[in-house]
C-alpha positions, 0 to 999 in steps of 0.5 A: 500500500503506497501512502505518501506525506508531503508538506504543502503551503497554504495561502489565504486569499479573498477567494479562499486558499491557494496551495502549493506543494514545493516538492512537486514542481508545478503542483498548485491548487485552490479551494474555496475554504480550508477543507476544500483546499485540502481536498483539492491539493490532495487530488492535484498532488495524487494526480501529479505523482500518478502521472510520474509513476505511469511515465516510469519516473521516480517521485521526489522525496518529501522535504522535512516540514520544518524546512518548508516555509510558507512565506511566498505570500502573507499569512501562509502556513504549512501542513502535511497532506496524505496521498493514498496512491492506491485508492487514487490509482484505482479511480484515476489510473490509466493502467489496464488490467487483463480480464478474461471473459467467456463466450460461445465458440461460434461468436468468437470465431465470427468476431475474429474473422471480422477483426473485432478488437475484443478489448475495445468492444468490452470497454465501449459496452461497459461505458455504455452500460454504466452511463459514463 
């Protein structure tokens, strides 16, 4: 199970909060209030990390929170965020899984003769069935 902790810098503003994760370059989000800001930055950071992992890259180690100063804008503060990468990857990852399915031999033969892509058909049917 992959859970990560990263320090994040929270900056209050007129519209809520802007949040930056210094260890993840370009990882910035906003929230209308503090709970929403935590939710949004956690989602953004999980997405950042998942993209790196799916591209085969390593992810940066988290800085010690005592070394991260939220002084880029007035009234900033630093807090740790928890990234549950297993749950996030299950919901948002592009990784495909292999799924076996059973069908009549005659249907399989006919589909193969017509160059049917079984994976594509199954994906399209599931998307339609689930209304997504």
